[in-house]
N, C-alpha and C positions, 0 to 999 in steps of 0.2 A: 700532185699527180692527177686527181680527178678534175680539179678546176681547169686544168689545161685541156683535158679531153673535151669538156663541155665547150670551152672557148673555140676549139678547132671545129667542133660540130656546127656551132653557130655561124661560122664564117664559110660554111659549105666547103670544107676541105676536100672532100671526095671529088676526084676528077680534075683538080687544079694544080698543075705542076708549079706554078708561081707561088701558090700558097705553101706548097711543100718546101720550097727553097726558103721562104720567109720563116716558116716554122723551125726548120733546122737551124737557121741563123739565130733565131730567138732562143732556141734550146741551148745552143753553144754559149750564147751570151749569159743565159741564166745559170748554166752549170759553172762557167768560169767565175761568175759573180758569187756563186755559193762558196767557192773555194777562196775567194779573195776578200769578201766583205765581212764574213763572220766565221767563227770557229765551227768546224765540222768534225764530228766524232763518228768515224766509220767503224762499225762493229761487224766482224766477220760472222755471219749468221747462216751459213750453210749447215748441212747436217753435222759435219765434224765440229764446227764451232758451237752449235746449239747443244750437242752432246757433252761438250766440255764446260758448258755453263754460260754461253754468250748472252742468253736472255736475262739471266740474273745480273750479269755485268751491265747490260743495257739499263736495267731498272735502277742500279746504283748510280749510274751517270745521270739518269733522269731526276733522281732524288737530290743528288749533290748539286746539280746545275739548274735547278728549277727557276732560279732568279738570274741566270746568266743567258745572254743572247747567244744561242748556238743551235746547231742542227745535228740531231743524232740520227744517223742513217744506218739501216741494216744493209750490208753488202754481202757479196758471195765469198767464196773461198779463194784466197791468194795461193793456196797450195802447201803452205807450211803447217801441215796438220800436227806435227810434233809440238808446235808452239801455241796451239789453240787454248783458250780463246785469244784471238788477235784483234787489236784495236789500233786504228790509224788516227792520229790527232793532226788535224790541219788547221793551223792558225794563220790569219791573214799575213801575207808578206814574210812568212817563215817556212823553212823546210818542214815537211811532214815528218812525223815520228811514229814508227811502228812499235807497239808494245806487245810482248808475247806472254803467254801463260797468265793472263789477267784474271784475277779472282776478285772477290768483294773488297778485300783489303787493298789490293793494288789499284783497283778502280777508284776507290776513295782518294788514295794518295795521288794518283794521276790527275784526278779532277781538281783537287786542292792545289797541288804544286804546279803542274804544267798549264792547266787551263785558267785557273783563277789567279795564281801568283806569277804566271808566265815563267816558270822555272822547269825546264824539261828534266827528266830523270834518266840519264844514260845507263845507270846500273840496272834498270828494268827494261830497257829498250832493245829491240832487235836491230834497228838501223833507221836511217833517214830516207826520205823520198822527196824528190824535187830539187830546186835550186837552193844554194846556201849550205852552210855547214853548222854543225853543233859539236862542240868540243866533247871528245870521248866517243863519238859515233861516226860510223862510216855509212855511205849510201847502201841501202839494202840490196840493190841490184848489182853491186860490186862485190858482194860476199858470195862465197862458194855455193851455197844451196841454190842461188838464183843466177849467179854470174855466167855459168855455162849453159843456162837455159836460153831458149829462143821463144819468148812469149808472144805468140801470134793468135792462136785460137783462144788462149786464156788472157788476152791483152786487157780485157775489161774486168776480169774476175777479181773481186776485192776492191774495185774502184768505183763501181756504179751500183745503184739500187736496182736489183733485177725486177722489181715490181713497178718501175717507173720507165715507161717507154721514152720519155723525154731524155733521160740519161743516155739511153742507147742512141737516140737520134743525135745527141750532142757529140757522139764519137763516130760520126759519119754513118750511123746505122741506117739501113734501108737504101743507102745511096747505090749499092750494088744492084739491088732489085730495080730501082728506077732506071738505071742504065740499061738493064736487059729489056725493059719495055720498048726500047727503041732499036732492038736487035732482032734478027731472025734466029730461029732455033739453031740453024746450021752455024751461025756466027758464035753463039754461046757455047755450043759443043766444041767448036774449034778452039775457043779460049780454054776450056777444060782440058783439051788434049795438049795444048801448048803448055799449060801449067804442070801437066804430068800427075795430077792428083789421082790417087788410087783409093779404093774403099778402105776405110779405117776400122771396119768391123771384124777383120780377121784374114780373109783370103787375099785381099789387096787387088781385086779386079778393077781395071781402069774405069773410072767413073764415066768418062765420055763415051766409052764403048757400050756400056749398059744403057745409057740414054739413047744412043743411036740405034741400038737393036730394038728398043721400044718404038721409036719413031718409024723404023723400017717395017714394023708390023702393019702400019697403015690402017689401024682400026679407029672407029669414031670415038670410043671411050677408052681412056687410059687412066691409070691410077698411080699415085706416088705414095710410098710408105716410108716413114722415118722409123727405123728400128731402134728403140730405146730399151730393149729387153736385155739389159746388161745383167748377167747372172753369175759371172766367174767369182769364186771365192777370192776375196782380197782386191777386187776391182771396183772402182767407183769413179772412173773418168767421166762417163756419160752423165751420171747422176749429178756430179759437181758442176758440170757445164750447164745443165738444165736449171740447176738451182741458182747459178751465179750469173748467167747471161743467156736466158732463154730466147731472146729476140734474135741472137746470132744464128741459132738453129732454125727459127721460124723464117728468117730471111732466106736462108738456104733452101727451105722447103718451097717458098714462093718462086725462087729462081728455077729450081728443078721442075716444078709443076708447070710453070710457064713454058719451059723448054720442050717438054714432052707433050704439052697440050692437055694436061690433067686438070679437071675441074673439081676433083675431090681428092684430098690428101688425108692420110691417117698418121697419127703418132701412136705407135704401139709401145706402151710404157708399163712396166710391172707395178702393181699396186703397192709393193713394198717401198716405193719411192714417194711418200705422201707430200713432202715439201716440193719436190720437183714437179709433181702433178699440180699442186696448188699454184705454183708460180707460172707454170705453162698455161693454166686456165686464165689467170689474170692477164698474162701477155696476149693471149688470143682475143680476149674481150677488148683489150686496148686497141689491138689491130682493127677489130671490127668498128670501134668507135671512130678511128681515124681513117677508115675507108681502105685499109689494106687487105680486107677480106670481103667476100660477097660478090656482087655482080658489077661488071664494068669498072674494075679497080683502076683508079686514077684516070678514068676516061679512056682506058686502053683497049677496051673490049674483052679483056681477060677476066674470067670468073674463077673463083676458087673458094672452097669451104674446107676447113681443117677440122677433123674429128679426132678426139683422143680415145683410144681403145685401151682400157686397163687390163693387163694380163694378170693371170693368177699366180705367176711366179715359176712356171714350168721352164726349166733351162732349155729344153728342146724347142720351145717356141721362139728362141733366138735364131733358129735355123729358118731360112726364108720360107720354105713351103709349109713348115709347121706353123709359122706365124700367119701365113695366109689362111690356113684352115681355122685357126683360132679366131681371126677377125670375121670369118664367114659363119661363125657360130658352131663349128664342128670341133671334135676333139683334136687337140694340137699335135698331130702326127705328120711327119714328112711324107712327101709324095715322090714318086719316081721322076727323074729328069733325064732326057727331055719329055715333054716340052718345058722350057725354062720360063720363069715368071715374066720375063720381058716380052714373051710372045703369048703366053697363056697363064695369067696370074690370078689376081683377085677377081672372083666371080667370073672367071674365064677370060678376063680382059688383060691386055698388056699392062704390066706393072713394073715399076722401078722401085727397088728396095735399097735404100742407103741408110747408113747408121748416123747417129747424132753428130759425131765428130766430122764425118764427111760433109754433112749439111752445113756445119759451121765453116768448113774449109771452102765450100762453094761460095758462101757469102763473102768471105775474105778475098777470094780470088777476084770476084767481080768488083769489090770495093777498091782494091789496090792494084789489080792487074796481074796477068799470068806471069809476066817477066819477073816481077818482084817475088812472086811465090816460088817460082822454079829455081831461083838463085840459091835457095837453101836445100840441102839434101845431098844424096849421093846416087849417081847413076840413074837407074830407073825408079829410085825411091826418092821422090821429090817432097819438099816441104818439111813440116815438123810432125811429131807424134806425141800425144799425151800418154803418160803412164801413171799408174798408181804404184808407188814404191813403198812396200811394206815388208814386215818380217823382222829379222835381226839386224836392221840397219838403223843408224842413229837418227837421221833426218827423214822420217817417214812422211809421206804426203803425195800430193799431185804435182807432177812435173811435166814440162813440155820441152822437148829437145829436138834439134835438127836430126833428121834421119842420116845415119852414117856415124854418129857418135858411138863410142865403144861401151860395152857393158861395164868395163873397169871405170871409165870416167863417170858413168851414172852412179855406180855403187859407192865409189870411194871419194869422188870429188863432190858430186851433188848430194849423195846420200851421207857423206861424212864417215864412211866406213862402218864397221860393225859395232854393236852395243858392247860395252865393257872391253873394247879392243879385242874382241874375239877374232878367231881365225875363220876366214871365208871358206865355205865348202861348195855351195852351189846356189844358183838362182833359177827359180821356176819362172819361165816367161811364156805367156800365151794362154794362161788359165789352165784348167784341169786337162785340157786337150793339148797343152803345150809340152815343152820338154825341160828337163833339168840340165842346166849348163854348168860344168865344173870349172875350177880355177884355171886350168890350162887353156880355156877358151875365153877368158875374160877380155882379150883384145879383139874379140869378134865385133865387127860393126853391127849396129842395130839397123838392119834394112831387111827387106823381104827375102832376098836370095841368100844372104850370108847366114841367117838364122836357120833356114831350111837345110843348108849344107851340113849343119851339125845336129840335125834331127829335131830342132825346135821350130817355133813359129812365133810371129809377132802377136797374132791374135788381136784381141781388142785392146790389149795394153796393160795387162796385169803383170807385176813383177814381185815375186816373193823371195826375199834374200834369206839364206840359211847358213848357219855356222856349223862348226864341227860337232856340236851337240845334237845334231839332227840326223836321225837314221833315214837313209835314202830308201830303204825297203818300206819303212812306215810311210814315207812321203808318197811313194807310188801307191801304196794301199789306200791312203787317205783320199787322194784324188780319184782313184778308180772307184772307191765307195761312193763318192759324189756322182760320178758319171753313171754308175750302175743304178743308183736311185732315180736319176733324172732320165734314164732311157725310157722312151715311150713304149718299148716292147713290140713294136710293129714288125721288125725284121729279126730273124732268128740269130744271125751272127752277133748282133749287139745285145739282144735280150739274154741269150744263154751264154754267149762268149764272155761278156764282161762279168757275169756272175761266176763263171768258172775261174776266171783270172783272179777275181776278188777272193774267192775261197782259197786259192793257192797262196796268194800273198798273205792272207790272214793266218794260214797255217804256218808260214815261215816266220811271221812276227810273234807267234806264241809257242814256237819251239817244236812244231810238228811237220816241218818241211822235210822233203827228201831230195836227193840228187836228181831224180827224174824231173822234179819241178823246174829245174834250171834249163832243161831241154824243152819241156812242154810250154812254158810261158812264152818264149819268142815265137814258137810255131802258132800258138793260139792268137798272139798279137797280129801276126801277118795275115792270118785267115780273116780276122775281124776287120782289119783295114781294107782288105779286098772285097769282102762280102757285104759290108754294111751299107744301108740305103742312104744315109745322110752323113754330114760332116761330124756329127757327134760320135757315131760309131767308128767312122773312118779314122778319127784322130784320137780316140779313147786310149789306144795302146801307147801313145807317145811317152807318157811318164814312165811306163815300164821299160820300153825299149831304150830310152836315154839313160835311165838309172842302171840298167843291166849292162849297158855299153860302157859307161864311165865309172860305175861303182860296183863292178862285178864282185870285188873282194868282200863287200858287205853282205851280198847274198850268200857267198860261199862260207863266210864266217858264221852266219846264222845256222846254216845247215851242217857244215862239217865240224865246226869248233864249238857249237852251242854257245856262241858269244855274239852280242850286239856291240860292234865296235864303237858306236856312238853312245852306248849306255842310255838308250832312249826307249827301247821296247821293255815293258815292265816285266815280262816273263823271264827276261835274261838278266835282271839286275837285283841287287839287294842293297839295303842301307845298313851301314855299320858305324859305330862310334869309335874313333881313335882314342884309346886311353891316355896317350901321351899329350893330347891336345884338349881333352874335355876337362873343364874346371867345375863342373857341376852347377852351372848357372840356372838350371831348371827350365830354361826357355823352351827347349824342345819337348820336355816332358809335359809341360802345361798346355802346349799347342796340339799334341797328338790327339786326333779325334777318336782313336780306338784304344787309348791307354796302352799302346804297345811299347812304351819307353818306361823304364823303371830306374830308380836311383834316388839318393838323398841329396840335399843341398850341399854343395862343395865337395861332392864325391862323384867319381866317374859313373856315368849312366850307361845303360845297355838297351839294345833294341831286340824285342822278341820277334824273330823273323816269321813266326807262324801267325802272329796277329797283324803284322805290318801289311798295309794295303798299298804301300809305295806311292803315297800321295805327294811326297816331296816337301811337305810343310816344314819338317825338321831341318831339311837341307837348306831351304831358303832362309830360315831364321838364323841358322848357324853360320851361314856365309857372311852375315853382317857382324858376327862376333869372333869365334875362334876357328872356324872351318874344321870343327872336330867331326862333324857328320860327313861320311864319305859315301859316294855313289860308286858301286863296284859291280863287275860282272859276277853273277852267282857262281860261276865255275871257279 
């Protein structure tokens, strides 16, 4: 990586289009040679992979293959988080093989068998990649978790070194930006309009229109901000993209900045994303070394500097005007609109704010053309969308699907259905401000308008799948607790209204709810939606409104019958031991943290309900044995 940067600097790369073409040609040649001349071991080393032990796996390969000519490369996340750590083995003139759940033992076995002895291990593999066949394995992109996906934004993730700009250039990286240097702003905006790309951060505002409004302000100074303040529980789309392919986002920033005439761009990224920040900083330094940042970029007369602003993790700073205040050094609280940021934004100047995925989409459109981009999608929802698929689903991870695909296809085809073949109950989509969608709406297409019709929203792209063991009242309480804590407190409806709703929901989940609460909650929700200053407050009631709409029986059961139908709320449940099934194995007794279980070996045990704190340890252990411990409603 570094030797290439020095080489390019020496030949005065900056300002020379011919050199750019020559370098891209050389990078493609080098990348293809890497995959054809020697063995490459690509280790998935994004946050999910590292958390599962990818760095330890890498060290094992380094030790086992110290005398073997090969290249061990850290790559990003391919999206199959349930199978991390993932390793791709590429041997010359053979199909690549993906291995999942690789630990120390498996890494040694793969190194010895597949790499040294040239004998792949189908029993440990996920599938193949590239040309050719291996007995017992099918191509990974023809299998369900990936077959129904449309990998465009994530096309490089898991296949290139995110810290090597040469790998990105070898995939036609920055060709979209070079193309825009020969275009007028009006032509670029027209291409965005033709593509139909809309903001991927939540509201889905047309990207071209936001750019045009900024240009129409006709100010001398404009700013571009890339919003990477992803904070939804269970969401990691932006983080994974920045960790796996940061240059795709940076290329989009270059294109957007050039279009609106911005000479300063910011990336607002939360400090809780250390790996994303590290790789962004490396990528920006590489851009500077190659002449993609600074003054007179590629001799075009276009100047740009990119600065990273690390946020402290306040969820409300994901809101545009709160984000502006944070960058300006003020407390991150939203402002009244109008004026909108496109006319009066950062430091009072016209500002375009687009999120991470939108920027990557812009780069893709300019590389491949608006026509190709717009062929995928449905109606006014063009292109693809990335989602984090988590919860009670088998194949958790990061996915990219064409807009218009149904929720059912995502959860049951791509996600593989529910864990332990459980029964689906709902999916929370759109983060804490989204809505809970029940089974009767599983055929709903995932697009901007269809989700709004059922009270949900696409948001930035978080999906949390829930089974029948999930209490929807508790779900609404959990998400509202998050929103209430993250409220900046500036406006009364959000500051006091969310607290009041949270108190009511808490009362219901601990057995203190009243029938009046069922009338008060929707009234409060509507008042907060109307009166709140920003999107956080305006959308905060969505989990309550959708759960009350689709799961009203659960609210009524808590209040009228003193029962939690899902047996999820601790105040409504008790643990008992079935004397017909208990064989006195002692497993539950030994594991109980408060010694609430009594009994002798080979005799029926019992639980002291006064001592029991309902931690569920005994239930989890007994499920693996006799299923003698039962979870019951206390009534």
